[in-house]
C-alpha positions as CSV (number, residue, x, y, z in Angstrom):
1,M,25.8,-8.0,-47.4
2,A,26.6,-4.9,-45.4
3,A,27.3,-5.1,-41.7
4,Y,24.9,-3.1,-39.5
5,E,26.3,-0.6,-37.0
6,Y,25.0,-0.7,-33.5
7,E,25.5,1.1,-30.3
8,S,25.9,-0.5,-26.9
9,H,24.3,1.0,-23.8
10,D,24.7,0.1,-20.1
11,Y,21.8,0.5,-17.7
12,D,21.1,-0.5,-14.1
13,V,17.5,-1.2,-14.9
14,V,15.6,-1.9,-18.2
15,V,11.8,-1.6,-18.0
16,V,9.9,-3.4,-20.8
17,G,6.6,-1.7,-21.5
18,A,5.6,2.0,-21.5
19,G,2.1,1.7,-20.2
20,G,1.1,3.3,-16.9
21,A,2.9,0.7,-14.8
22,G,6.0,0.7,-16.9
23,L,6.4,4.4,-16.9
24,R,5.8,4.6,-13.2
25,A,8.4,1.9,-12.6
26,T,10.8,3.8,-14.8
27,L,10.2,7.0,-13.0
28,G,10.7,5.3,-9.6
29,M,14.0,3.7,-10.6
30,A,15.3,7.0,-12.1
31,E,14.3,8.8,-8.8
32,Q,16.5,6.3,-7.0
33,G,19.5,7.4,-9.1
34,L,19.6,4.3,-11.2
35,R,20.5,4.5,-14.9
36,T,17.2,3.5,-16.4
37,A,15.8,2.7,-19.8
38,C,12.2,2.1,-20.8
39,V,11.6,0.2,-24.1
40,T,8.3,-0.4,-25.8
41,K,7.0,-1.7,-29.1
42,V,4.4,1.1,-29.4
43,F,4.4,4.9,-28.9
44,P,3.4,5.5,-25.2
45,T,0.0,7.1,-26.1
46,R,-0.8,3.8,-27.8
47,S,-0.2,1.6,-24.8
48,H,-2.8,-0.6,-23.3
49,T,-3.2,1.8,-20.4
50,V,-4.5,4.5,-22.8
51,A,-6.3,2.1,-25.1
52,A,-8.3,0.5,-22.3
53,Q,-9.9,3.7,-21.3
54,G,-10.6,2.3,-17.9
55,G,-10.9,4.1,-14.6
56,I,-9.5,4.0,-11.1
57,A,-11.2,3.7,-7.7
58,A,-10.1,5.2,-4.4
59,S,-11.8,6.3,-1.2
60,L,-11.1,10.0,-1.5
61,G,-14.1,11.3,0.4
62,N,-14.7,14.0,-2.2
63,M,-18.3,13.0,-2.8
64,G,-19.5,12.3,0.7
65,P,-18.4,10.1,3.6
66,D,-16.0,7.4,2.4
67,S,-13.3,5.1,3.8
68,W,-10.8,2.5,2.6
69,Q,-12.9,-0.1,4.4
70,W,-15.9,0.6,2.1
71,H,-13.6,0.5,-0.9
72,M,-12.2,-2.9,0.3
73,Y,-15.8,-4.2,0.9
74,D,-16.8,-3.2,-2.7
75,T,-13.7,-4.9,-4.1
76,V,-14.2,-8.1,-2.1
77,K,-17.9,-8.1,-3.1
78,G,-16.9,-7.6,-6.8
79,S,-14.6,-10.6,-6.6
80,D,-17.5,-12.8,-5.3
81,W,-15.5,-13.2,-2.1
82,L,-12.8,-15.2,-4.0
83,G,-10.0,-12.7,-4.1
84,D,-6.9,-12.3,-2.0
85,T,-8.2,-10.2,0.9
86,D,-4.8,-9.2,2.1
87,A,-4.0,-7.8,-1.4
88,M,-7.4,-6.1,-1.5
89,E,-6.8,-4.4,1.8
90,Y,-3.4,-3.2,0.6
91,L,-5.0,-1.9,-2.6
92,A,-7.8,-0.1,-0.7
93,R,-5.5,1.5,1.9
94,S,-2.9,2.6,-0.8
95,A,-5.4,3.8,-3.4
96,P,-5.9,7.4,-2.2
97,A,-2.2,8.2,-2.1
98,A,-1.7,6.6,-5.5
99,V,-4.5,8.7,-7.0
100,Y,-3.1,11.9,-5.5
101,E,0.4,11.0,-6.9
102,L,-1.1,10.5,-10.4
103,E,-2.9,13.8,-10.1
104,H,0.3,15.6,-9.1
105,Y,2.0,14.0,-12.2
106,G,-0.7,15.5,-14.3
107,V,-2.3,12.2,-15.3
């Protein structure tokens, strides 16, 4: 039986998964100057982020008056008032900046 050759690599961070969250984490670590690797079992365009064909919500105010409070209310209501309201507030407040960031990345 022949021995297999292999290469060794050293990284500061290894991100497992190349969906939207994995690629954003990889980019964030690389921007911090860390030697970063991203590994995945599928080609990135086959990730769950792409396959799910979901959407994103944020209070952008581009279709009439809007605010993060209304976004939070809709999220709380959608959870049947059972969700973590601190997390929902963070999500609603942070969503507009996250959407603009994705837009600037070309997503």
